[in-house]
PDB file of N, CA, C and O in Angstrom:
ATOM      1  N   UNK A   1     -18.094-213.915  56.469  1.00  0.00           N
ATOM      2  CA  UNK A   1     -18.834-214.647  55.480  1.00  0.00           C
ATOM      3  C   UNK A   1     -17.898-215.010  54.347  1.00  0.00           C
ATOM      4  O   UNK A   1     -16.920-214.306  54.096  1.00  0.00           O
ATOM      5  N   UNK A   2     -18.186-216.096  53.664  1.00  0.00           N
ATOM      6  CA  UNK A   2     -17.354-216.540  52.551  1.00  0.00           C
ATOM      7  C   UNK A   2     -18.101-216.275  51.243  1.00  0.00           C
ATOM      8  O   UNK A   2     -19.257-216.668  51.085  1.00  0.00           O
ATOM      9  N   UNK A   3     -17.426-215.606  50.312  1.00  0.00           N
ATOM     10  CA  UNK A   3     -17.997-215.257  49.019  1.00  0.00           C
ATOM     11  C   UNK A   3     -17.107-215.861  47.940  1.00  0.00           C
ATOM     12  O   UNK A   3     -15.882-215.789  48.039  1.00  0.00           O
ATOM     13  N   UNK A   4     -17.710-216.457  46.909  1.00  0.00           N
ATOM     14  CA  UNK A   4     -16.956-216.936  45.761  1.00  0.00           C
ATOM     15  C   UNK A   4     -17.046-215.889  44.665  1.00  0.00           C
ATOM     16  O   UNK A   4     -18.137-215.451  44.301  1.00  0.00           O
ATOM     17  N   UNK A   5     -15.898-215.492  44.142  1.00  0.00           N
ATOM     18  CA  UNK A   5     -15.816-214.469  43.106  1.00  0.00           C
ATOM     19  C   UNK A   5     -15.330-215.131  41.820  1.00  0.00           C
ATOM     20  O   UNK A   5     -14.307-215.816  41.813  1.00  0.00           O
ATOM     21  N   UNK A   6     -16.069-214.923  40.736  1.00  0.00           N
ATOM     22  CA  UNK A   6     -15.643-215.387  39.420  1.00  0.00           C
ATOM     23  C   UNK A   6     -15.401-214.139  38.581  1.00  0.00           C
ATOM     24  O   UNK A   6     -16.334-213.397  38.275  1.00  0.00           O
ATOM     25  N   UNK A   7     -14.154-213.914  38.213  1.00  0.00           N
ATOM     26  CA  UNK A   7     -13.793-212.752  37.402  1.00  0.00           C
ATOM     27  C   UNK A   7     -13.722-213.175  35.944  1.00  0.00           C
ATOM     28  O   UNK A   7     -12.940-214.048  35.570  1.00  0.00           O
ATOM     29  N   UNK A   8     -14.551-212.540  35.133  1.00  0.00           N
ATOM     30  CA  UNK A   8     -14.612-212.860  33.711  1.00  0.00           C
ATOM     31  C   UNK A   8     -13.239-212.766  33.057  1.00  0.00           C
ATOM     32  O   UNK A   8     -12.846-213.656  32.302  1.00  0.00           O
ATOM     33  N   UNK A   9     -12.518-211.705  33.339  1.00  0.00           N
ATOM     34  CA  UNK A   9     -11.229-211.457  32.689  1.00  0.00           C
ATOM     35  C   UNK A   9     -10.197-212.543  33.020  1.00  0.00           C
ATOM     36  O   UNK A   9      -9.353-212.878  32.188  1.00  0.00           O
ATOM     37  N   UNK A  10     -10.268-213.080  34.217  1.00  0.00           N
ATOM     38  CA  UNK A  10      -9.263-214.056  34.649  1.00  0.00           C
ATOM     39  C   UNK A  10      -9.729-215.499  34.493  1.00  0.00           C
ATOM     40  O   UNK A  10      -8.918-216.419  34.603  1.00  0.00           O
ATOM     41  N   UNK A  11     -11.013-215.713  34.242  1.00  0.00           N
ATOM     42  CA  UNK A  11     -11.570-217.053  34.048  1.00  0.00           C
ATOM     43  C   UNK A  11     -11.236-218.012  35.194  1.00  0.00           C
ATOM     44  O   UNK A  11     -10.903-219.175  34.968  1.00  0.00           O
ATOM     45  N   UNK A  12     -11.330-217.505  36.427  1.00  0.00           N
ATOM     46  CA  UNK A  12     -11.094-218.379  37.567  1.00  0.00           C
ATOM     47  C   UNK A  12     -12.032-218.007  38.711  1.00  0.00           C
ATOM     48  O   UNK A  12     -12.580-216.906  38.755  1.00  0.00           O
ATOM     49  N   UNK A  13     -12.198-218.931  39.616  1.00  0.00           N
ATOM     50  CA  UNK A  13     -13.025-218.689  40.801  1.00  0.00           C
ATOM     51  C   UNK A  13     -12.111-218.570  42.012  1.00  0.00           C
ATOM     52  O   UNK A  13     -11.109-219.275  42.134  1.00  0.00           O
ATOM     53  N   UNK A  14     -12.483-217.666  42.896  1.00  0.00           N
ATOM     54  CA  UNK A  14     -11.678-217.408  44.091  1.00  0.00           C
ATOM     55  C   UNK A  14     -12.630-217.249  45.275  1.00  0.00           C
ATOM     56  O   UNK A  14     -13.598-216.493  45.201  1.00  0.00           O
ATOM     57  N   UNK A  15     -12.354-217.956  46.351  1.00  0.00           N
ATOM     58  CA  UNK A  15     -13.155-217.797  47.570  1.00  0.00           C
ATOM     59  C   UNK A  15     -12.442-216.805  48.466  1.00  0.00           C
ATOM     60  O   UNK A  15     -11.238-216.907  48.699  1.00  0.00           O
ATOM     61  N   UNK A  16     -13.210-215.837  48.967  1.00  0.00           N
ATOM     62  CA  UNK A  16     -12.618-214.861  49.874  1.00  0.00           C
ATOM     63  C   UNK A  16     -13.472-214.749  51.130  1.00  0.00           C
ATOM     64  O   UNK A  16     -14.689-214.928  51.092  1.00  0.00           O
ATOM     65  N   UNK A  17     -12.820-214.455  52.225  1.00  0.00           N
ATOM     66  CA  UNK A  17     -13.541-214.150  53.454  1.00  0.00           C
ATOM     67  C   UNK A  17     -13.822-212.656  53.443  1.00  0.00           C
ATOM     68  O   UNK A  17     -12.946-211.847  53.137  1.00  0.00           O
ATOM     69  N   UNK A  18     -15.036-212.309  53.777  1.00  0.00           N
ATOM     70  CA  UNK A  18     -15.500-210.943  53.605  1.00  0.00           C
ATOM     71  C   UNK A  18     -16.319-210.538  54.810  1.00  0.00           C
ATOM     72  O   UNK A  18     -17.261-211.236  55.185  1.00  0.00           O
ATOM     73  N   UNK A  19     -15.973-209.422  55.419  1.00  0.00           N
ATOM     74  CA  UNK A  19     -16.676-209.007  56.634  1.00  0.00           C
ATOM     75  C   UNK A  19     -17.661-207.870  56.398  1.00  0.00           C
ATOM     76  O   UNK A  19     -18.419-207.512  57.299  1.00  0.00           O
ATOM     77  N   UNK A  20     -17.657-207.300  55.202  1.00  0.00           N
ATOM     78  CA  UNK A  20     -18.581-206.205  54.898  1.00  0.00           C
ATOM     79  C   UNK A  20     -19.916-206.774  54.442  1.00  0.00           C
ATOM     80  O   UNK A  20     -20.163-207.973  54.568  1.00  0.00           O
ATOM     81  N   UNK A  21     -20.797-205.889  53.899  1.00  0.00           N
ATOM     82  CA  UNK A  21     -22.122-206.393  53.604  1.00  0.00           C
ATOM     83  C   UNK A  21     -22.680-206.093  52.227  1.00  0.00           C
ATOM     84  O   UNK A  21     -23.727-206.637  51.874  1.00  0.00           O
ATOM     85  N   UNK A  22     -22.027-205.248  51.428  1.00  0.00           N
ATOM     86  CA  UNK A  22     -22.620-204.880  50.144  1.00  0.00           C
ATOM     87  C   UNK A  22     -21.655-205.127  48.984  1.00  0.00           C
ATOM     88  O   UNK A  22     -20.454-205.317  49.176  1.00  0.00           O
ATOM     89  N   UNK A  23     -22.218-205.116  47.784  1.00  0.00           N
ATOM     90  CA  UNK A  23     -21.426-205.259  46.569  1.00  0.00           C
ATOM     91  C   UNK A  23     -20.393-204.138  46.476  1.00  0.00           C
ATOM     92  O   UNK A  23     -19.238-204.384  46.127  1.00  0.00           O
ATOM     93  N   UNK A  24     -20.796-202.932  46.780  1.00  0.00           N
ATOM     94  CA  UNK A  24     -19.881-201.781  46.720  1.00  0.00           C
ATOM     95  C   UNK A  24     -18.655-202.018  47.604  1.00  0.00           C
ATOM     96  O   UNK A  24     -17.532-201.714  47.201  1.00  0.00           O
ATOM     97  N   UNK A  25     -18.865-202.555  48.794  1.00  0.00           N
ATOM     98  CA  UNK A  25     -17.764-202.795  49.729  1.00  0.00           C
ATOM     99  C   UNK A  25     -16.839-203.909  49.245  1.00  0.00           C
ATOM    100  O   UNK A  25     -15.624-203.824  49.425  1.00  0.00           O
ATOM    101  N   UNK A  26     -17.399-204.946  48.635  1.00  0.00           N
ATOM    102  CA  UNK A  26     -16.537-206.026  48.145  1.00  0.00           C
ATOM    103  C   UNK A  26     -15.728-205.564  46.940  1.00  0.00           C
ATOM    104  O   UNK A  26     -14.573-205.959  46.785  1.00  0.00           O
ATOM    105  N   UNK A  27     -16.322-204.728  46.081  1.00  0.00           N
ATOM    106  CA  UNK A  27     -15.560-204.190  44.951  1.00  0.00           C
ATOM    107  C   UNK A  27     -14.416-203.313  45.449  1.00  0.00           C
ATOM    108  O   UNK A  27     -13.321-203.350  44.889  1.00  0.00           O
ATOM    109  N   UNK A  28     -14.656-202.533  46.484  1.00  0.00           N
ATOM    110  CA  UNK A  28     -13.598-201.709  47.074  1.00  0.00           C
ATOM    111  C   UNK A  28     -12.488-202.591  47.636  1.00  0.00           C
ATOM    112  O   UNK A  28     -11.309-202.294  47.446  1.00  0.00           O
ATOM    113  N   UNK A  29     -12.851-203.665  48.321  1.00  0.00           N
ATOM    114  CA  UNK A  29     -11.854-204.577  48.889  1.00  0.00           C
ATOM    115  C   UNK A  29     -10.999-205.200  47.788  1.00  0.00           C
ATOM    116  O   UNK A  29      -9.808-205.441  47.982  1.00  0.00           O
ATOM    117  N   UNK A  30     -11.611-205.458  46.632  1.00  0.00           N
ATOM    118  CA  UNK A  30     -10.893-206.069  45.515  1.00  0.00           C
ATOM    119  C   UNK A  30     -10.217-205.032  44.607  1.00  0.00           C
ATOM    120  O   UNK A  30      -9.607-205.389  43.599  1.00  0.00           O
ATOM    121  N   UNK A  31     -10.332-203.751  44.969  1.00  0.00           N
ATOM    122  CA  UNK A  31      -9.768-202.649  44.180  1.00  0.00           C
ATOM    123  C   UNK A  31     -10.313-202.630  42.754  1.00  0.00           C
ATOM    124  O   UNK A  31      -9.562-202.471  41.792  1.00  0.00           O
ATOM    125  N   UNK A  32     -11.627-202.795  42.635  1.00  0.00           N
ATOM    126  CA  UNK A  32     -12.297-202.770  41.333  1.00  0.00           C
ATOM    127  C   UNK A  32     -13.199-201.544  41.286  1.00  0.00           C
ATOM    128  O   UNK A  32     -14.006-201.325  42.189  1.00  0.00           O
ATOM    129  N   UNK A  33     -13.061-200.750  40.235  1.00  0.00           N
ATOM    130  CA  UNK A  33     -13.901-199.579  40.027  1.00  0.00           C
ATOM    131  C   UNK A  33     -15.310-200.057  39.645  1.00  0.00           C
ATOM    132  O   UNK A  33     -15.463-200.718  38.618  1.00  0.00           O
ATOM    133  N   UNK A  34     -16.336-199.745  40.434  1.00  0.00           N
ATOM    134  CA  UNK A  34     -17.687-200.234  40.155  1.00  0.00           C
ATOM    135  C   UNK A  34     -18.274-199.727  38.838  1.00  0.00           C
ATOM    136  O   UNK A  34     -19.244-200.296  38.338  1.00  0.00           O
ATOM    137  N   UNK A  35     -17.705-198.678  38.277  1.00  0.00           N
ATOM    138  CA  UNK A  35     -18.201-198.153  37.003  1.00  0.00           C
ATOM    139  C   UNK A  35     -17.703-198.962  35.809  1.00  0.00           C
ATOM    140  O   UNK A  35     -18.143-198.734  34.683  1.00  0.00           O
ATOM    141  N   UNK A  36     -16.793-199.903  36.042  1.00  0.00           N
ATOM    142  CA  UNK A  36     -16.212-200.672  34.939  1.00  0.00           C
ATOM    143  C   UNK A  36     -16.705-202.116  34.871  1.00  0.00           C
ATOM    144  O   UNK A  36     -16.300-202.869  33.986  1.00  0.00           O
ATOM    145  N   UNK A  37     -17.581-202.505  35.805  1.00  0.00           N
ATOM    146  CA  UNK A  37     -18.035-203.897  35.860  1.00  0.00           C
ATOM    147  C   UNK A  37     -19.533-203.994  36.139  1.00  0.00           C
ATOM    148  O   UNK A  37     -20.165-203.052  36.617  1.00  0.00           O
ATOM    149  N   UNK A  38     -20.079-205.176  35.821  1.00  0.00           N
ATOM    150  CA  UNK A  38     -21.412-205.571  36.276  1.00  0.00           C
ATOM    151  C   UNK A  38     -21.197-206.745  37.219  1.00  0.00           C
ATOM    152  O   UNK A  38     -20.317-207.577  36.998  1.00  0.00           O
ATOM    153  N   UNK A  39     -22.005-206.809  38.271  1.00  0.00           N
ATOM    154  CA  UNK A  39     -21.914-207.915  39.211  1.00  0.00           C
ATOM    155  C   UNK A  39     -23.193-208.736  39.090  1.00  0.00           C
ATOM    156  O   UNK A  39     -24.299-208.199  39.152  1.00  0.00           O
ATOM    157  N   UNK A  40     -23.026-210.047  38.916  1.00  0.00           N
ATOM    158  CA  UNK A  40     -24.142-210.950  38.680  1.00  0.00           C
ATOM    159  C   UNK A  40     -24.190-211.995  39.798  1.00  0.00           C
ATOM    160  O   UNK A  40     -23.174-212.586  40.163  1.00  0.00           O
ATOM    161  N   UNK A  41     -25.401-212.206  40.333  1.00  0.00           N
ATOM    162  CA  UNK A  41     -25.638-213.259  41.325  1.00  0.00           C
ATOM    163  C   UNK A  41     -26.877-214.020  40.871  1.00  0.00           C
ATOM    164  O   UNK A  41     -27.912-213.411  40.600  1.00  0.00           O
ATOM    165  N   UNK A  42     -26.784-215.326  40.787  1.00  0.00           N
ATOM    166  CA  UNK A  42     -27.915-216.163  40.344  1.00  0.00           C
ATOM    167  C   UNK A  42     -28.484-215.694  39.008  1.00  0.00           C
ATOM    168  O   UNK A  42     -29.700-215.640  38.825  1.00  0.00           O
ATOM    169  N   UNK A  43     -27.590-215.355  38.076  1.00  0.00           N
ATOM    170  CA  UNK A  43     -27.939-214.929  36.717  1.00  0.00           C
ATOM    171  C   UNK A  43     -28.725-213.625  36.666  1.00  0.00           C
ATOM    172  O   UNK A  43     -29.399-213.344  35.675  1.00  0.00           O
ATOM    173  N   UNK A  44     -28.642-212.825  37.734  1.00  0.00           N
ATOM    174  CA  UNK A  44     -29.279-211.509  37.777  1.00  0.00           C
ATOM    175  C   UNK A  44     -28.234-210.454  38.124  1.00  0.00           C
ATOM    176  O   UNK A  44     -27.432-210.623  39.043  1.00  0.00           O
ATOM    177  N   UNK A  45     -28.268-209.359  37.361  1.00  0.00           N
ATOM    178  CA  UNK A  45     -27.373-208.239  37.664  1.00  0.00           C
ATOM    179  C   UNK A  45     -27.849-207.598  38.962  1.00  0.00           C
ATOM    180  O   UNK A  45     -29.044-207.365  39.145  1.00  0.00           O
ATOM    181  N   UNK A  46     -26.915-207.318  39.858  1.00  0.00           N
ATOM    182  CA  UNK A  46     -27.272-206.691  41.130  1.00  0.00           C
ATOM    183  C   UNK A  46     -26.567-205.342  41.254  1.00  0.00           C
ATOM    184  O   UNK A  46     -25.528-205.109  40.636  1.00  0.00           O
ATOM    185  N   UNK A  47     -27.146-204.466  42.058  1.00  0.00           N
ATOM    186  CA  UNK A  47     -26.610-203.115  42.223  1.00  0.00           C
ATOM    187  C   UNK A  47     -25.545-203.078  43.313  1.00  0.00           C
ATOM    188  O   UNK A  47     -25.361-204.033  44.067  1.00  0.00           O
ATOM    189  N   UNK A  48     -24.848-201.942  43.371  1.00  0.00           N
ATOM    190  CA  UNK A  48     -23.788-201.751  44.373  1.00  0.00           C
ATOM    191  C   UNK A  48     -24.313-201.815  45.800  1.00  0.00           C
ATOM    192  O   UNK A  48     -23.582-202.208  46.709  1.00  0.00           O
ATOM    193  N   UNK A  49     -25.560-201.436  46.006  1.00  0.00           N
ATOM    194  CA  UNK A  49     -26.133-201.396  47.356  1.00  0.00           C
ATOM    195  C   UNK A  49     -26.749-202.723  47.792  1.00  0.00           C
ATOM    196  O   UNK A  49     -27.276-202.833  48.898  1.00  0.00           O
ATOM    197  N   UNK A  50     -26.683-203.706  46.939  1.00  0.00           N
ATOM    198  CA  UNK A  50     -27.290-205.011  47.220  1.00  0.00           C
ATOM    199  C   UNK A  50     -26.551-205.689  48.380  1.00  0.00           C
ATOM    200  O   UNK A  50     -25.325-205.794  48.358  1.00  0.00           O
ATOM    201  N   UNK A  51     -27.299-206.148  49.395  1.00  0.00           N
ATOM    202  CA  UNK A  51     -26.639-206.876  50.486  1.00  0.00           C
ATOM    203  C   UNK A  51     -26.202-208.263  50.022  1.00  0.00           C
ATOM    204  O   UNK A  51     -26.850-208.888  49.182  1.00  0.00           O
ATOM    205  N   UNK A  52     -25.099-208.725  50.581  1.00  0.00           N
ATOM    206  CA  UNK A  52     -24.564-210.038  50.244  1.00  0.00           C
ATOM    207  C   UNK A  52     -24.857-211.030  51.359  1.00  0.00           C
ATOM    208  O   UNK A  52     -25.059-210.657  52.514  1.00  0.00           O
ATOM    209  N   UNK A  53     -24.874-212.306  50.980  1.00  0.00           N
ATOM    210  CA  UNK A  53     -25.142-213.379  51.938  1.00  0.00           C
ATOM    211  C   UNK A  53     -23.963-214.339  51.954  1.00  0.00           C
ATOM    212  O   UNK A  53     -23.224-214.455  50.977  1.00  0.00           O
ATOM    213  N   UNK A  54     -23.801-215.020  53.071  1.00  0.00           N
ATOM    214  CA  UNK A  54     -22.762-216.033  53.179  1.00  0.00           C
ATOM    215  C   UNK A  54     -22.966-217.075  52.088  1.00  0.00           C
ATOM    216  O   UNK A  54     -24.095-217.481  51.813  1.00  0.00           O
ATOM    217  N   UNK A  55     -21.888-217.500  51.476  1.00  0.00           N
ATOM    218  CA  UNK A  55     -21.856-218.522  50.424  1.00  0.00           C
ATOM    219  C   UNK A  55     -22.362-218.030  49.068  1.00  0.00           C
ATOM    220  O   UNK A  55     -22.579-218.841  48.168  1.00  0.00           O
ATOM    221  N   UNK A  56     -22.555-216.710  48.903  1.00  0.00           N
ATOM    222  CA  UNK A  56     -22.924-216.180  47.588  1.00  0.00           C
ATOM    223  C   UNK A  56     -21.808-216.448  46.591  1.00  0.00           C
ATOM    224  O   UNK A  56     -20.633-216.503  46.955  1.00  0.00           O
ATOM    225  N   UNK A  57     -22.192-216.616  45.324  1.00  0.00           N
ATOM    226  CA  UNK A  57     -21.240-216.675  44.215  1.00  0.00           C
ATOM    227  C   UNK A  57     -21.547-215.484  43.319  1.00  0.00           C
ATOM    228  O   UNK A  57     -22.665-215.326  42.828  1.00  0.00           O
ATOM    229  N   UNK A  58     -20.535-214.654  43.116  1.00  0.00           N
ATOM    230  CA  UNK A  58     -20.687-213.452  42.305  1.00  0.00           C
ATOM    231  C   UNK A  58     -19.827-213.564  41.063  1.00  0.00           C
ATOM    232  O   UNK A  58     -18.670-213.976  41.137  1.00  0.00           O
ATOM    233  N   UNK A  59     -20.391-213.197  39.916  1.00  0.00           N
ATOM    234  CA  UNK A  59     -19.622-213.076  38.690  1.00  0.00           C
ATOM    235  C   UNK A  59     -19.350-211.597  38.469  1.00  0.00           C
ATOM    236  O   UNK A  59     -20.261-210.773  38.550  1.00  0.00           O
ATOM    237  N   UNK A  60     -18.112-211.266  38.194  1.00  0.00           N
ATOM    238  CA  UNK A  60     -17.750-209.881  37.915  1.00  0.00           C
ATOM    239  C   UNK A  60     -17.425-209.804  36.422  1.00  0.00           C
ATOM    240  O   UNK A  60     -16.440-210.371  35.950  1.00  0.00           O
ATOM    241  N   UNK A  61     -18.290-209.081  35.690  1.00  0.00           N
ATOM    242  CA  UNK A  61     -18.176-208.981  34.248  1.00  0.00           C
ATOM    243  C   UNK A  61     -17.696-207.592  33.854  1.00  0.00           C
ATOM    244  O   UNK A  61     -18.220-206.591  34.344  1.00  0.00           O
ATOM    245  N   UNK A  62     -16.711-207.525  32.980  1.00  0.00           N
ATOM    246  CA  UNK A  62     -16.199-206.251  32.500  1.00  0.00           C
ATOM    247  C   UNK A  62     -17.202-205.617  31.542  1.00  0.00           C
ATOM    248  O   UNK A  62     -17.787-206.299  30.700  1.00  0.00           O
ATOM    249  N   UNK A  63     -17.396-204.308  31.678  1.00  0.00           N
ATOM    250  CA  UNK A  63     -18.277-203.569  30.781  1.00  0.00           C
ATOM    251  C   UNK A  63     -17.436-203.113  29.591  1.00  0.00           C
ATOM    252  O   UNK A  63     -16.357-202.543  29.753  1.00  0.00           O
ATOM    253  N   UNK A  64     -17.956-203.377  28.392  1.00  0.00           N
ATOM    254  CA  UNK A  64     -17.265-202.972  27.172  1.00  0.00           C
ATOM    255  C   UNK A  64     -18.193-202.046  26.408  1.00  0.00           C
ATOM    256  O   UNK A  64     -19.367-202.354  26.202  1.00  0.00           O
ATOM    257  N   UNK A  65     -17.654-200.906  25.988  1.00  0.00           N
ATOM    258  CA  UNK A  65     -18.453-199.990  25.191  1.00  0.00           C
ATOM    259  C   UNK A  65     -17.648-199.581  23.972  1.00  0.00           C
ATOM    260  O   UNK A  65     -16.420-199.657  23.966  1.00  0.00           O
ATOM    261  N   UNK A  66     -18.331-199.163  22.980  1.00  0.00           N
ATOM    262  CA  UNK A  66     -17.659-198.737  21.781  1.00  0.00           C
ATOM    263  C   UNK A  66     -18.625-198.023  20.864  1.00  0.00           C
ATOM    264  O   UNK A  66     -19.806-197.875  21.178  1.00  0.00           O
ATOM    265  N   UNK A  67     -18.140-197.600  19.778  1.00  0.00           N
ATOM    266  CA  UNK A  67     -19.038-196.885  18.895  1.00  0.00           C
ATOM    267  C   UNK A  67     -18.605-196.947  17.465  1.00  0.00           C
ATOM    268  O   UNK A  67     -19.268-196.384  16.594  1.00  0.00           O
TER     269      UNK A  67
END
């Protein structure tokens, strides 16, 4: 399946071929710690266990915390 990834930090879109099925698996493939990002599809935050579909576009947003 082909997934488009938009990384907030890099401000670019990248199409990747992906054979797995969940957000958690795609983050692992991209070497991204799931505790440091939010993943958005169709303007909705999705969980790590969310199944992905061919031609999905995912935004990967960095989580920022402070105090």
